[in-house]
C-alpha positions in Angstrom: -41.7 2.3 -34.3 -41.1 4.1 -31.0 -42.5 1.4 -28.6 -40.7 -1.7 -27.4 -42.1 -5.0 -28.6 -42.8 -7.7 -26.0 -39.6 -9.5 -26.9 -37.7 -6.3 -26.6 -39.3 -5.7 -23.2 -38.2 -9.1 -22.0 -34.6 -8.4 -23.2 -34.6 -5.0 -21.4 -35.7 -6.7 -18.2 -33.0 -9.3 -18.5 -30.3 -6.8 -19.3 -31.5 -4.4 -16.6 -31.3 -7.2 -14.0 -27.8 -8.0 -15.3 -26.9 -4.3 -14.5 -26.2 -3.3 -18.1 -26.3 0.5 -18.5 -29.4 1.9 -20.3 -27.4 3.3 -23.1 -25.9 -0.1 -23.9 -29.3 -1.7 -23.7 -30.7 0.8 -26.2 -27.7 0.2 -28.5 -28.2 -3.5 -28.4 -32.0 -3.2 -29.3 -31.3 -0.8 -32.1 -28.6 -3.1 -33.5 -31.2 -5.9 -33.8 -34.0 -3.6 -35.0 -32.9 -0.7 -37.1 -36.5 0.6 -37.3 -36.8 1.0 -33.5 -37.2 4.7 -32.5 -37.1 4.2 -28.8 -35.4 7.2 -27.0 -33.3 7.3 -23.9 -36.2 8.9 -22.0 -38.5 6.0 -22.9 -35.8 3.6 -21.9 -35.5 5.2 -18.5 -39.2 5.3 -18.0 -39.5 1.6 -18.8 -36.7 0.7 -16.4 -38.5 2.6 -13.7 -41.7 0.7 -14.5 -39.7 -2.6 -14.1 -38.5 -1.4 -10.7 -42.0 -0.5 -9.6 -43.2 -3.9 -10.8 -40.5 -5.6 -8.7 -41.3 -3.6 -5.6 -45.0 -4.7 -5.7 -46.1 -1.7 -3.7 -43.4 -1.9 -1.1 -41.4 1.1 0.1 -37.7 1.3 -0.4 -36.9 -0.1 3.0 -39.5 -2.8 2.8 -38.2 -3.9 -0.6 -34.6 -4.0 0.8 -35.6 -6.1 3.8 -37.7 -8.4 1.6 -34.7 -9.0 -0.7 -32.4 -9.5 2.2 -34.7 -12.1 3.8 -35.4 -13.8 0.4 -31.6 -14.3 -0.2 -31.0 -15.5 3.4 -28.8 -12.5 4.4 -28.0 -11.8 7.9 -29.0 -8.2 8.6 -29.6 -5.8 11.4 -30.7 -2.2 11.5 -31.2 0.7 13.9 -33.9 3.3 13.4 -34.9 6.7 15.0 -37.5 6.2 17.7 -39.2 9.4 16.7 -39.2 9.3 12.9 -38.9 5.5 12.2 -36.1 6.5 9.8 -33.3 3.9 9.4 -30.0 5.3 10.8 -27.7 2.3 10.5 -27.9 -0.9 8.5 -25.6 -4.0 8.6 -25.9 -6.9 6.2 -23.9 -10.0 5.3 -24.2 -12.6 2.6 -24.9 -16.1 3.8 -21.6 -17.3 2.1 -19.7 -14.9 4.4 -20.6 -17.1 7.4 -19.4 -20.2 5.5 -16.1 -18.5 4.6 -15.6 -17.2 8.2 -15.9 -20.7 9.6 -12.7 -21.4 7.7 -10.9 -18.1 7.2 -11.6 -16.2 10.4 -7.9 -15.3 11.1 -7.6 -11.8 9.6 -10.1 -9.0 9.3 -9.4 -5.7 7.5 -11.9 -2.8 7.7 -12.2 0.7 6.5 -14.9 3.2 5.5 -15.6 4.5 2.0 -17.8 7.3 0.8 -20.0 8.5 -2.1 -21.8 5.2 -2.5 -25.4 6.3 -1.8 -27.7 9.2 -2.1 -28.0 9.5 1.7 -24.3 10.3 2.0 -23.9 7.7 4.6 -20.3 6.3 5.2 -20.1 2.6 4.2 -18.0 0.5 6.5 -16.7 -2.6 4.6 -15.1 -5.5 6.5 -13.1 -8.0 4.4 -11.3 -11.2 5.0 -8.9 -13.2 2.8 -8.6 -16.8 1.5 -5.4 -18.8 1.0 -5.3 -18.1 -2.8 -5.0 -14.4 -2.1 -8.6 -13.4 -2.9 -10.7 -11.1 -0.7 -14.2 -11.8 0.6 -16.6 -9.3 2.1 -17.6 -10.2 5.6 -20.2 -7.5 6.0 -21.2 -4.0 4.9 -22.6 -1.3 7.2 -24.2 2.0 6.3 -23.5 4.2 9.2 -25.2 7.4 10.4 -21.8 8.7 11.6 -18.2 7.7 12.3 -18.4 7.7 16.1 -17.4 4.9 18.4 -21.0 4.0 19.1 -21.8 3.4 15.5 -18.6 1.4 14.8 -19.2 -0.6 17.9 -22.7 -1.4 16.8 -21.5 -2.6 13.4 -18.7 -4.7 14.9 -21.0 -6.4 17.4 -23.2 -7.4 14.5 -20.1 -8.7 12.6 -19.1 -10.7 15.7 -22.4 -12.6 15.6 -21.1 -14.2 12.4 -18.2 -15.8 14.2 -17.9 -18.8 16.5 -17.2 -17.3 19.9 -14.3 -19.7 20.2 -12.8 -18.7 16.8 -12.5 -15.0 16.7 -10.1 -13.2 14.3 -6.4 -13.4 15.2 -5.6 -10.0 13.6 -7.6 -6.9 12.7 -6.1 -4.2 10.5 -7.4 -0.6 10.2 -6.0 2.8 9.5 -5.6 5.3 12.4 -9.3 6.1 12.9 -9.5 6.3 16.7 -13.2 5.8 17.0 -12.9 2.5 15.0 -9.8 1.5 16.9 -11.6 1.9 20.3 -14.6 0.0 19.0 -12.2 -2.9 17.8 -10.6 -2.9 21.3 -14.0 -3.3 23.0 -15.7 -5.8 20.6 -12.6 -7.9 19.6 -10.5 -7.4 22.7 -8.7 -10.8 22.2 -7.6 -9.9 18.6 -4.2 -8.3 17.8 -4.8 -4.9 16.3 -2.4 -3.7 13.5 -2.2 -0.3 11.8 -1.9 0.0 8.0 1.8 0.6 7.2 1.0 2.3 3.9 -1.1 5.0 5.5 1.7 5.6 8.0 4.3 6.0 5.3 2.1 8.3 3.2 1.2 10.5 6.2 4.8 10.8 7.4 5.9 11.7 3.9 3.1 14.3 3.7 4.1 15.8 7.0 7.7 16.0 6.0 6.9 17.5 2.6 4.5 20.0 4.2 7.2 21.1 6.6 10.2 21.3 4.3 8.5 21.8 0.9 11.1 19.3 -0.3 9.8 16.1 -1.9 13.2 14.4 -1.8 13.7 15.2 1.9 10.3 13.7 2.5 11.3 10.5 0.7 14.4 10.3 2.8 12.3 10.6 6.0 10.1 7.8 4.8 13.1 5.6 3.9 14.5 6.0 7.5 11.0 5.4 8.9 10.9 2.2 6.8 14.2 1.1 8.3 12.6 1.3 11.8 9.4 -0.5 10.6 11.4 -3.4 9.0 13.5 -3.9 12.1 13.4 -7.7 12.9 14.2 -7.4 16.6 13.3 -4.9 19.4 17.0 -4.1 19.9 17.4 -3.4 16.2 14.3 -1.2 16.3 15.7 0.9 19.2 19.0 1.3 17.4 17.3 2.5 14.2 15.0 4.8 16.3 18.0 6.5 17.8 19.5 6.9 14.3 16.2 8.5 13.1 16.2 10.9 16.0 19.9 11.8 15.5 19.4 12.3 11.7 16.4 14.7 12.2 17.4 16.4 15.4 17.2 19.8 13.6 13.6 19.0 12.7 11.9 19.0 16.2 8.4 19.4 14.8 8.8 16.4 12.5 10.2 14.3 15.3 7.4 15.3 17.7 4.8 14.3 15.0 6.4 10.9 14.4 6.8 10.2 18.1 3.4 11.4 19.3 1.4 10.2 16.4 2.9 6.9 15.3 5.6 5.6 17.7 2.9 5.6 20.4 1.4 2.7 18.4 4.8 1.0 17.7 3.6 -2.5 18.5 0.9 -2.2 15.9 3.2 -1.9 12.8 6.9 -2.5 13.6 8.0 -6.0 12.3 9.8 -6.8 15.5 6.4 -7.1 17.1 4.0 -7.9 14.3 6.1 -10.8 13.0 5.1 -12.7 16.1 1.4 -12.8 15.2 -0.3 -14.8 12.4 -1.2 -12.2 9.8 -0.5 -14.1 6.6 1.4 -11.1 5.1 -1.4 -8.6 5.7 0.1 -5.4 7.0 -2.0 -2.8 5.1 -5.6 -2.0 4.4 -4.9 -2.4 0.7 -7.3 -5.4 0.5 -10.3 -3.4 1.8 -9.4 -0.4 -0.4 -9.3 -2.8 -3.4 -12.7 -4.1 -2.3 -14.0 -0.4 -2.2 -12.8 0.1 -5.7 -14.3 -3.1 -7.0 -17.7 -2.4 -5.3 -17.8 1.1 -6.7 -17.3 -0.3 -10.2 -20.5 -2.2 -9.7 -22.4 0.7 -8.1 -21.4 3.1 -10.9 -23.2 6.0 -9.2 -23.3 7.7 -5.8 -27.0 8.5 -6.0 -28.5 5.0 -5.5 -31.2 4.2 -2.9 -30.9 1.3 -0.5 -32.9 -1.1 -2.7 -31.0 -0.4 -5.9 -27.7 -0.5 -4.1 -28.5 -3.9 -2.7 -29.2 -5.4 -6.1 -25.7 -4.4 -7.3 -24.0 -5.4 -4.1 -25.7 -8.8 -4.3 -24.4 -9.2 -7.9 -20.9 -8.1 -6.7 -20.9 -10.7 -3.9 -22.0 -13.5 -6.1 -19.3 -12.8 -8.6 -16.8 -12.6 -5.8 -17.9 -16.1 -4.6 -17.4 -17.4 -8.1 -13.9 -16.0 -8.3 -12.9 -17.6 -5.0 -14.2 -21.0 -6.1 -12.3 -20.7 -9.3 -9.1 -19.9 -7.5 -9.6 -22.9 -5.3 -10.0 -25.2 -8.3 -6.8 -23.8 -9.9 -4.8 -24.5 -6.8 -6.1 -28.0 -6.4 -5.9 -29.1 -10.1 -3.2 -27.0 -11.8 0.5 -27.8 -11.0 3.0 -24.9 -10.7 6.5 -25.2 -12.2 8.5 -26.2 -9.1 12.3 -26.4 -8.9 12.6 -28.3 -5.7 9.9 -31.0 -6.2 11.4 -33.2 -3.5 10.5 -30.7 -0.8 6.9 -30.1 -2.1 5.7 -33.5 -3.1 3.2 -33.8 -0.3 1.9 -30.2 -0.8 1.1 -30.1 -4.6 -2.6 -29.9 -5.1 -3.3 -29.7 -1.4 -2.2 -26.2 -0.5 -2.7 -23.0 -2.4 -0.4 -21.8 -5.2 0.3 -18.7 -3.1 1.6 -20.7 -0.2 3.9 -22.7 -2.5 5.3 -19.5 -4.0 5.9 -18.1 -0.5 7.7 -21.3 0.4 9.8 -21.2 -2.7 10.8 -17.6 -2.1 11.8 -18.5 1.5 13.8 -21.5 0.3 15.8 -19.3 -2.1 16.9 -17.0 0.8 20.7 -16.7 0.8 22.8 -16.8 4.0 20.4 -19.0 5.9 21.5 -22.5 7.0 19.9 -25.1 9.3 20.8 -23.0 12.4 17.6 -21.2 13.6 19.7 -18.2 14.6 20.4 -17.4 11.0 16.7 -17.5 10.0 14.5 -15.5 12.3 11.6 -17.9 11.5 9.4 -15.0 10.2 7.5 -17.2 7.8 6.7 -19.7 10.5 5.4 -17.3 13.0 3.5 -14.9 10.8 2.4 -17.1 7.9 2.3 -20.6 9.4 4.6 -21.9 6.7 8.0 -23.7 6.9 10.9 -21.2 7.2 14.3 -21.3 5.6 16.2 -23.1 8.3 13.5 -25.8 8.5 13.8 -26.5 4.8 17.6 -26.6 5.1 17.2 -29.3 7.7 14.8 -31.2 5.5 17.2 -30.9 2.6 20.1 -32.3 4.7 17.9 -35.3 5.7 16.5 -35.8 2.2 12.9 -35.4 3.4 10.0 -33.3 2.1 7.7 -30.8 3.8 4.9 -32.6 5.6 1.3 -31.4 5.0 0.6 -31.0 8.7 3.6 -28.6 9.0 1.6 -26.1 6.8 -1.0 -24.1 8.6 -4.6 -25.3 8.0 -5.4 -21.9 6.4 -3.3 -22.7 3.4 -4.6 -26.2 3.1 -8.3 -25.2 2.9 -9.3 -25.1 -0.7 -13.1 -25.2 -0.4 -15.9 -23.0 1.0 -17.9 -25.5 2.9 -17.4 -26.9 6.3 -14.9 -25.5 8.9 -11.2 -25.6 9.7 -11.9 -26.5 13.3 -13.2 -29.7 14.8 -16.8 -30.9 14.4 -17.3 -30.7 18.1 -16.5 -27.0 18.1 -18.8 -26.5 15.1 -21.6 -28.3 16.9 -21.2 -26.1 19.9 -21.9 -22.9 18.0 -24.2 -23.6 15.2 -26.4 -26.5 16.4 -26.9 -24.8 19.7 -28.5 -21.9 17.9 -31.6 -24.0 17.5 -31.6 -24.8 21.2 -31.2 -21.1 22.0 -34.3 -20.2 19.8 -36.3 -22.9 21.5 -35.3 -21.6 25.0 -36.4 -18.0 24.0 -39.6 -19.4 22.6 -40.3 -21.2 25.8 -39.8 -17.9 27.8 -42.1 -16.0 25.3 -44.9 -18.6 25.8 -44.9 -18.0 29.5 -45.6 -14.2 29.1 -48.9 -12.4 29.3 -51.0 -12.0 26.2 -50.1 -8.3 25.9 -46.4 -9.2 25.9 -47.0 -12.0 23.4 -48.6 -9.5 21.1 -45.5 -7.3 21.3 -43.3 -10.3 20.4 -45.6 -11.2 17.5 -45.5 -7.6 16.2 -41.7 -7.6 16.2 -41.5 -11.1 14.6 -44.0 -10.1 12.0 -41.8 -7.1 11.0 -38.8 -9.5 10.6 -40.5 -12.3 8.8 -42.9 -10.1 6.7 -41.0 -6.9 5.8 -44.0 -5.4 4.1 -45.6 -4.8 7.5 -42.6 -2.7 8.5 -43.2 1.1 8.4 -39.5 2.1 8.4 -38.5 5.1 6.3 -35.4 5.7 4.2 -32.5 7.6 5.8 -32.4 11.3 5.5 -31.2 12.8 2.2 -29.8 16.0 3.5 -26.9 14.6 5.4 -23.5 16.3 5.1 -20.9 13.9 3.9 -17.1 14.1 3.8 -17.3 15.9 0.5 -19.9 16.2 -2.2 -18.9 14.8 -5.6 -18.1 17.6 -8.0 -19.6 15.6 -10.8 -23.2 14.4 -10.2 -23.3 10.7 -9.3 -19.5 10.3 -9.1 -18.3 7.6 -6.7 -14.7 8.9 -6.8 -13.4 9.4 -3.3 -12.2 12.7 -1.9 -8.4 13.2 -1.7 -6.7 12.1 1.5 -4.5 14.4 3.5 -1.3 13.2 1.9 -2.9 13.7 -1.6 -3.7 17.3 -0.7 -0.1 17.9 0.3 1.2 16.2 -2.8 -1.0 18.6 -4.9 0.1 21.6 -2.8 3.8 20.7 -3.1 4.2 18.7 -6.3 7.1 16.3 -6.8 8.5 18.2 -9.8 10.8 20.9 -8.8 11.1 24.2 -10.6 14.4 24.9 -12.3 15.9 24.8 -15.7 16.5 21.4 -17.2 17.5 20.5 -20.7 14.1 18.8 -21.1 12.1 21.5 -19.4 8.8 20.2 -20.7 8.9 17.0 -18.6 6.8 16.8 -15.5 8.7 13.9 -13.9 10.5 14.3 -10.6 14.1 13.8 -11.9 15.8 12.4 -8.8 13.4 9.6 -7.8 12.9 8.5 -11.4 16.7 8.3 -12.1 18.1 7.0 -8.8 17.3 3.6 -7.3 14.9 3.8 -4.4 17.4 2.4 -1.9 19.5 5.5 -2.3 16.8 8.0 -1.5 16.9 7.3 2.2 20.3 9.0 2.4 19.5 12.1 0.4 18.8 15.1 2.6 18.0 17.7 -0.1 19.1 18.6 -3.7 19.3 21.6 -5.9 18.7 21.5 -9.6 21.1 24.1 -11.0 20.7 26.1 -14.2 21.0 24.1 -17.4 23.4 26.2 -19.5 26.0 23.5 -20.1 27.9 24.4 -17.0 25.7 22.3 -14.7 28.6 20.1 -13.5 30.7 23.0 -12.5 27.6 24.8 -11.0 26.8 21.7 -8.9 30.4 21.6 -7.5 30.3 25.3 -6.9 27.1 24.9 -4.9 28.7 22.2 -2.8 32.0 24.0 -2.2 31.1 27.7 -2.2 27.4 27.5 -1.4 26.3 29.1 -4.7 26.1 27.8 -8.2 27.0 31.3 -9.4 30.6 30.6 -8.4 30.9 28.0 -11.3 33.5 30.2 -13.2 35.6 30.2 -10.0 35.5 26.3 -10.0 36.7 26.2 -13.6 39.5 28.6 -12.9 40.5 26.7 -9.7 40.6 23.4 -11.6 42.6 24.9 -14.6 45.3 26.3 -12.3 45.5 23.3 -10.1 45.7 20.7 -12.9 48.2 22.8 -15.0 50.7 22.7 -12.1 51.0 18.9 -12.3 49.7 18.2 -15.8 52.1 15.2 -16.2 50.5 13.5 -13.2 46.9 14.1 -14.4 47.9 12.8 -17.9 48.7 9.5 -16.2 45.4 9.5 -14.3 43.5 10.2 -17.5 45.6 7.7 -19.4 46.4 10.4 -22.0 49.5 11.9 -23.7 50.6 15.3 -22.6 49.2 16.8 -25.8 45.8 15.2 -25.1 46.0 16.3 -21.5 46.5 19.9 -22.7 43.4 19.6 -25.0 41.4 18.4 -21.9 42.8 21.3 -19.8 41.8 23.9 -22.4 38.2 22.6 -22.3 38.1 23.6 -18.6 39.1 27.1 -19.5 35.7 28.1 -20.9 33.7 30.7 -19.1 30.8 31.6 -21.3 27.3 31.2 -19.8 26.1 29.2 -22.8 28.4 26.2 -23.0 28.6 23.8 -26.0 28.6 20.1 -25.3 32.4 19.7 -25.9 33.0 21.9 -22.9 30.7 20.1 -20.5 32.2 18.5 -17.4 33.4 14.9 -17.7 33.3 13.5 -14.2 35.6 10.6 -14.9 38.3 13.2 -15.6 37.3 16.0 -13.2 36.1 13.8 -10.3 39.6 12.9 -9.0 40.8 16.5 -9.6 37.9 18.0 -7.6 38.5 15.6 -4.7 42.2 16.3 -4.7 42.1 20.1 -5.1 39.4 20.7 -2.5 40.5 17.8 -0.2 37.0 16.4 -0.1 35.3 13.0 -0.5 33.3 13.3 -3.8 30.4 10.9 -4.3 28.9 10.8 -7.8 25.5 9.1 -8.1 25.1 7.8 -11.6 22.4 5.4 -12.7 24.8 3.6 -15.2 27.9 3.4 -13.0 26.2 3.3 -9.6 28.5 1.7 -7.0 31.8 2.7 -8.5 32.1 6.5 -8.0 33.5 7.7 -4.7 36.6 9.8 -5.2 39.3 10.5 -2.6 42.2 12.9 -3.0 45.1 11.4 -4.9 47.7 13.5 -3.1 47.7 16.3 -0.5 50.1 18.9 0.9 52.3 17.8 3.8 50.4 17.9 7.1 47.0 17.5 5.5 44.5 15.3 7.2 41.7 13.0 6.1 38.9 14.9 4.4 35.9 15.5 6.6 33.7 17.2 4.1 31.7 15.0 1.7 30.1 16.5 -1.4 27.8 14.7 -3.8 26.5 15.4 -7.3 24.1 13.3 -9.4 24.2 12.9 -13.1 20.7 12.5 -14.6 21.3 10.7 -17.8 17.7 11.1 -19.0 18.2 14.9 -18.8 22.0 15.1 -19.5 22.1 17.2 -16.3 24.1 17.4 -13.1 22.4 18.1 -9.8 23.8 19.1 -6.5 22.9 16.7 -3.7 23.3 16.8 0.0 23.6 13.5 1.8 22.7 12.9 5.5 25.5 12.8 8.0 27.6 9.6 8.3 25.6 7.9 5.5 27.0 4.8 3.8 29.2 5.6 0.7 29.8 3.9 -2.6 32.9 1.9 -3.3 36.1 4.0 -3.9 37.0 4.3 -7.5 39.5 1.5 -8.3 42.4 3.6 -9.7 42.8 5.4 -6.4 44.5 2.4 -4.9 47.1 2.3 -7.8 47.7 6.0 -8.4 47.5 7.7 -5.0 50.7 9.1 -3.4 52.1 8.4 0.0 50.7 11.6 1.4 47.2 10.1 1.4 48.0 6.6 2.5 45.3 5.0 4.6 42.7 7.7 3.8 40.4 4.9 2.6 40.3 3.2 6.0 37.8 5.5 7.7 35.3 4.8 4.9 35.6 1.0 5.0 32.6 0.5 7.4 30.5 3.0 5.4 31.3 1.2 2.1 30.5 -2.2 3.7 27.2 -0.8 4.9 26.4 0.5 1.4 27.1 -2.9 -0.1 24.9 -4.6 2.5 22.0 -2.2 1.8 22.3 -2.5 -1.9 22.5 -6.3 -1.6 
């Protein structure tokens, strides 16, 4: 049997309208009826017949407008005056207006691509609710990404807001046309730039200039220190440090200053912590919404009517998820360790708010003095900050519900977070406005009335509208390589990452790995201070090669380092036996292991840094820093003795031991960087000739401990 039965046709209709893929529908039918011989072509034909039946003779645009009207969407469009072809289309679910009445504080917007066969960019505007969920405010298919198009879309979005309750904060990436449109349409809103995009673009620029992934990570780390500055004075100080550190990279400095520091008030914490952004600093929310929407669309070749059916299903599911999150926060108790503070909040504010309050409460080093706090959570989140909770603790009181911003207390979709009088002003006056327009229309001549009737008929009865679909031959920002793919094109920083991959060429004991060894082995807080690194040859002499690179500028001088150390240690072997806690015989055995100069080195002749570290620092009169994932924080070596008249070492050298690869790497740290704690035995074993040599490092060690936390 190759035809579908009536029952099977009903099932195909139901599954099609539930957006089940044709192949899955066919599998389901064949599982129920093994005799069914329906082919994929017949399945596609029948699904097309279903679509034709649903359209009832309407065109694609007529079908779209009919569906939008039926589901009470707010929509607006622009069309070419010469071709009647739709050029721009904005639409918003009726639930978006309800959500905006309560959660109007933050908007995040960004364009995505490869969502439709017309190759039109899709501007998606999202907001957030107190449980951490996103909601789509509106979507706009744009003819281009120029200011006029963005401004048109934003003016339509503004109609969804009460004029007295516009967004506090709007977050975008550095799309200048969109930024200018935001400034014009939402001039009272505080505009912020996505910090993630800034970091990725700065990293890409640094990597493109230096071809060095680690250097780029260091640049980003120093940029982050500027971004995280809590005061303007602290920002200025860190900015000067950034300029000093990269003074030999004028092109990089010029890029950072002209491209990003021009917008410093849009992303540096010292400024943005003063506005109510509820922890939104990036466009991650809208990019997450792009990804979720594309999972529903499944293809980039859909027409306006088929796209809308999937978008509608996506928005309905989103509404359901938001409602469920509200119910969980209202009905499910969290495990709370300081119940006395949160008694009035349980079930009345979102779980996310309680977690943020708990994290703030656990802040160390904050007392009831506001000067020790900074009040970041109060000013940017509308939640009690650490010093407020310390005061409440001292007085034995809990947090009052009205001390939590109304945003976190709203666990429903209906109504509004502002007063009923304000609500009346905007929404009930819409009826009066319509009646006033109607009165004006009634006073017009019969010819003008016919024009009004024609326009109203197109709005109320879309089938009378003669609009055409957008053009199909538009050039987009990249045609998908696979037909129908919704995968976006790589960003600039992704092109750079591909051009200059993180993994560095060079011999390693595990040469097959594709991981970047330094970032994967060393904690991220260290990367800020690493200027560059060299992965030396992996022949068993890598420790000596790394030291040779630092001392003599070439790893090929590794035999010279072995000889230097052998001669130096032999002259005072009794001293080094005490340092190594060995007998003289055992010390001789260790010494003979240094005297091995073959290019292929067995494991027993590898460098042992706990033995050679103090000898290297003493012989070359240097500060030796060893970064080791296991022993991190304990390996800075100073000379144990020095010839008469010697001065404090000014040269600092650094090597890293990658335990995953059993390999030493030569590392260059930035000037005047913090240093790890000096190895403990130095204070017991150093001679008078080096007394006080630890003093100049004290501030740098303290800074290291502060950063590491």
